[in-house]
C-alpha positions in Angstrom: 1.8 34.5 72.3 2.6 32.0 69.5 4.9 33.0 66.7 4.2 29.8 64.7 2.1 30.0 61.5 -1.5 28.9 62.0 -2.0 25.3 61.1 -3.9 24.6 57.9 -7.5 24.0 58.6 -8.1 20.2 58.5 -11.5 20.7 57.0 -9.9 22.1 53.8 -9.4 19.7 50.9 -5.9 18.2 50.4 -3.4 20.5 48.6 -3.3 19.6 44.9 -1.4 22.6 43.6 1.2 24.2 45.9 2.2 27.6 44.7 3.1 28.9 48.2 6.8 28.9 47.8 9.7 27.0 46.1 10.6 25.9 49.6 7.6 23.5 49.2 9.6 21.3 46.8 10.1 17.7 47.8 13.2 15.7 47.0 12.7 13.5 43.9 13.2 9.7 44.1 16.5 10.0 42.3 17.6 12.6 44.8 16.6 10.4 47.7 18.6 7.6 46.2 21.6 9.8 45.9 21.2 10.7 49.6 21.0 7.1 50.6 24.3 6.3 48.7 26.2 9.3 50.2 29.7 8.8 51.5 29.7 10.5 54.9 32.0 11.4 57.8 32.2 14.0 60.5 31.8 17.5 59.1 33.1 19.0 62.3 36.7 17.9 61.5 36.4 18.2 57.7 36.0 14.4 57.3 32.8 14.3 55.3 33.8 13.7 51.7 30.4 14.6 50.2 30.2 17.9 52.1 33.8 18.7 51.0 32.9 17.9 47.4 29.9 20.2 47.6 31.8 23.1 49.1 34.6 22.7 46.5 32.1 22.8 43.7 30.2 25.8 45.0 33.4 27.7 45.7 34.4 27.1 42.1 31.0 27.9 40.7 31.0 31.3 42.5 34.7 32.0 41.9 35.7 32.1 45.6 38.5 30.5 47.6 36.4 28.5 50.0 32.8 27.6 51.1 30.9 26.2 54.0 27.7 24.1 54.2 25.0 25.7 56.3 21.5 24.5 57.3 19.7 27.5 55.8 20.1 30.6 53.8 18.9 32.7 56.7 21.8 31.3 58.8 24.1 32.3 55.9 23.0 35.9 56.0 23.2 36.0 59.8 26.6 34.4 60.0 27.9 36.6 57.2 27.0 39.8 58.9 28.4 38.5 62.2 31.7 37.7 60.6 31.9 40.9 58.6 30.7 43.5 61.1 31.0 44.6 64.7 28.3 45.7 67.1 27.2 49.2 66.2 28.1 48.9 62.6 25.8 50.0 59.8 24.6 47.7 57.0 22.9 49.1 53.9 20.2 47.1 52.1 17.1 47.7 50.1 14.0 48.3 52.3 12.3 45.0 51.5 15.5 42.8 51.6 15.3 39.5 53.3 17.8 40.5 56.0 15.3 43.3 57.0 11.9 41.8 56.4 12.2 38.1 56.9 14.9 37.2 59.5 13.3 38.1 62.8 15.6 41.0 63.6 18.5 38.6 64.0 21.1 41.0 62.9 20.2 43.5 65.5 19.5 40.9 68.2 22.7 38.9 67.7 25.1 41.4 66.2 23.9 44.8 67.4 23.9 46.0 63.8 21.9 48.9 62.3 20.5 48.2 58.9 19.7 51.3 56.8 16.9 50.9 54.4 17.6 52.1 50.9 14.5 52.9 48.9 13.9 51.7 45.3 11.5 50.0 43.0 11.0 46.2 42.6 13.2 45.3 45.6 16.3 47.1 44.3 18.1 50.4 44.9 20.0 52.4 42.2 23.6 53.2 42.1 22.7 56.9 42.7 20.6 55.9 45.8 23.6 54.0 47.2 26.0 56.8 46.5 23.7 59.3 48.2 23.5 57.1 51.3 27.3 57.1 51.7 28.9 59.6 54.1 32.4 60.5 55.3 33.4 58.7 58.5 32.4 60.5 61.7 32.4 59.7 65.4 28.7 60.7 65.6 27.4 58.0 63.3 27.9 54.3 63.0 30.6 53.0 60.7 29.2 52.0 57.3 30.6 48.6 57.0 28.6 46.5 54.6 26.2 46.7 51.6 23.9 43.7 50.9 21.9 42.9 47.8 19.3 40.0 47.3 19.5 38.2 44.0 16.7 37.8 43.1 14.7 40.4 44.9 11.9 38.3 46.5 9.4 40.9 47.7 10.3 43.0 44.7 8.8 40.3 42.5 11.7 38.0 41.9 13.4 40.7 39.9 17.0 40.3 38.7 19.7 42.8 39.6 21.3 43.9 36.4 24.9 43.0 36.0 26.1 46.6 35.4 24.3 47.7 38.6 25.9 44.9 40.6 29.4 45.8 39.3 28.7 49.5 40.0 27.6 48.9 43.5 30.5 46.6 44.3 33.0 49.1 42.8 31.6 52.0 44.7 31.5 50.1 47.9 35.1 49.1 47.6 36.1 52.6 46.8 34.5 53.7 50.1 35.8 50.9 52.2 32.6 48.8 52.5 32.4 45.0 52.4 30.0 43.5 49.8 27.5 40.6 50.6 25.1 39.0 48.2 22.1 37.1 49.4 22.0 34.6 46.6 18.8 32.7 47.6 17.7 32.5 44.0 21.0 33.5 42.3 20.9 30.5 40.0 17.4 31.5 38.9 18.9 34.8 37.8 21.8 33.0 36.1 19.5 30.7 34.1 17.2 33.7 33.1 20.1 35.9 31.9 22.7 33.5 30.7 25.3 35.2 33.0 27.5 32.8 34.9 27.3 32.6 38.7 31.0 33.4 38.8 30.5 36.6 36.8 27.4 37.6 38.8 29.2 37.1 42.1 32.4 38.8 41.0 33.2 41.8 43.2 31.1 40.5 46.1 33.1 39.4 49.2 30.6 36.8 50.3 27.8 35.1 48.5 25.6 32.0 49.1 23.1 29.9 47.1 20.1 28.1 48.6 19.5 24.5 47.6 16.1 24.1 49.3 14.2 26.4 47.0 14.0 25.9 43.2 16.8 23.3 43.4 14.6 21.0 45.4 16.6 19.7 48.3 15.1 19.2 51.7 17.8 21.3 53.5 20.9 23.4 52.9 22.7 26.4 51.6 26.4 27.0 50.8 28.2 30.3 51.4 31.5 31.2 49.7 34.2 33.8 50.1 37.8 34.1 51.0 39.4 31.4 53.2 39.8 33.9 56.1 36.1 34.8 55.9 35.0 31.2 55.8 37.1 30.5 58.9 35.2 33.3 60.7 31.9 31.9 59.4 32.8 28.5 60.8 33.4 30.1 64.2 29.9 31.7 64.0 28.4 28.4 62.8 29.8 26.8 65.9 28.3 29.6 68.1 24.9 29.3 66.3 24.6 25.6 66.7 27.7 23.7 65.5 28.5 21.3 62.8 26.0 18.9 61.3 28.1 15.8 61.7 27.4 13.2 58.9 25.9 16.0 56.8 26.9 14.2 53.6 23.4 12.7 53.5 22.1 16.3 53.0 25.0 17.5 50.9 24.5 14.6 48.4 21.1 16.1 47.6 22.7 19.4 46.8 25.4 17.8 44.6 22.5 16.0 42.8 20.7 19.3 42.4 23.8 21.0 40.8 23.9 18.1 38.3 20.2 17.8 37.5 18.1 20.7 38.7 19.8 24.0 37.6 19.0 24.1 33.9 15.4 23.0 34.6 14.8 26.3 36.5 13.9 27.6 33.0 10.8 25.5 33.2 9.7 27.3 36.3 10.3 30.6 34.7 8.2 29.5 31.7 5.4 28.4 34.0 5.5 31.7 35.8 5.2 33.6 32.5 2.2 31.5 31.5 0.5 32.1 34.9 1.1 35.9 34.7 -0.2 36.0 31.1 -3.4 34.1 32.1 -4.0 36.2 35.2 -3.5 39.4 33.3 -6.4 38.5 31.0 -8.8 38.7 33.9 -10.5 42.1 34.1 -9.3 44.2 37.0 -6.3 41.9 37.9 -3.0 43.7 38.4 -0.1 41.5 37.6 3.6 42.2 37.8 5.3 40.5 34.9 7.8 37.9 36.2 11.5 37.8 35.5 12.0 34.5 37.2 9.7 32.1 39.1 7.7 34.5 41.3 4.4 36.0 40.2 2.9 38.8 42.3 -0.7 39.9 41.5 -3.5 41.8 43.1 -7.3 41.2 42.4 -8.4 44.3 44.3 -9.1 46.1 41.0 -11.8 43.5 40.3 -13.4 44.1 43.7 -12.0 41.0 45.4 -9.4 41.1 48.2 -6.3 39.1 48.1 -7.2 37.3 51.3 -10.6 36.3 49.9 -9.1 35.0 46.7 -6.4 33.0 48.6 -9.1 31.5 50.9 -11.3 30.6 47.9 -8.4 28.9 46.2 -7.6 27.0 49.3 -11.1 25.6 49.3 -10.2 24.1 45.9 -6.9 22.7 47.0 -4.7 25.4 45.5 -2.3 26.9 48.1 -1.0 30.5 47.9 -0.5 33.3 50.3 -0.5 37.1 50.5 2.8 38.9 50.9 3.0 42.6 51.7 -0.5 43.3 50.3 -0.3 41.2 47.1 -0.7 37.5 46.3 2.6 35.7 45.6 2.6 32.6 43.4 5.9 30.7 43.2 6.6 28.0 40.5 8.9 25.2 41.3 9.9 21.6 40.6 6.6 20.2 41.8 4.4 22.5 39.7 3.5 21.3 36.2 2.2 23.3 33.2 -1.1 21.5 33.6 -1.3 22.8 37.2 -0.7 26.3 36.0 -3.5 26.0 33.4 -5.9 24.7 36.2 -4.9 27.6 38.5 -5.7 30.2 35.8 -9.1 28.6 35.1 -9.9 28.3 38.8 -9.0 32.0 39.5 -11.1 33.1 36.6 -14.1 31.1 37.9 -13.7 32.6 41.4 -13.5 36.1 40.1 -16.5 35.6 37.8 -18.5 34.4 40.7 -17.5 37.2 42.9 
């Protein structure tokens, strides 16, 4: 049995508008030039100056003592739980969180952890729901060790956890002896949308990471931050999971460039997402979740068209999307222009009218 995604049908026209994910971004020419100029060394022994610069900047950005450069955000989540928890420990997270829904069961397979699914709307749980899930220590149940949140909540619609909820969850966790972990895959989207600094948003969270290969447009990389002791433990797990990346400054240079040039422009992606949602909502029968950041979830079933059929029809016209948990997800990013958004709205309207 193959677990790889089905290859795109070669008979389909070339992709002109790629709304599949912000992971589809490609490095800009200026980013490629920064990568080519990168000063490099051996990351394994702390001798890559560009990696060191990146980690120092992200640690400062998030208000933490230290940071480590990782190949992916998924590896950040896995390494974090492996460093924080022991086999048999319990992790609490919202039911649609990435660590539950999109990481291949890695936390159970590699760490022997049990993840308890907390229910809640839009990919989030409330403080009351978290409080109700806590229990006194007992030999009959696993130790509740860690609580995790995903900022922004992907399957929830790219929703932003409110700052008072983040503070409340972190405070309640600490009062009950739990470690706090923030999956910050789109944390900077949340910061740009709210005006809250990354340092403030990550305050109270023992570990937090940001992804550079989504809206920030790099070809690879995420950086996780926390205490020096925690990062030392993550390094051990990084070694176990595959080791250092050697002259990784070539990749780290893209991330440094993104910090300098691609953060503020996330607001453009948010504006394009709002435009797309507004246009789709004007189509009779279309159910659209209003976006808070760069993700737009919508469902054409009310107009008598399945999501799969609409995605297929758009693919025939060179517009790439996909269904996710029963809805269509469109993701705006660096390579999606306002003109592409307008064309997508017109094309969806034509397909729906014909159907």
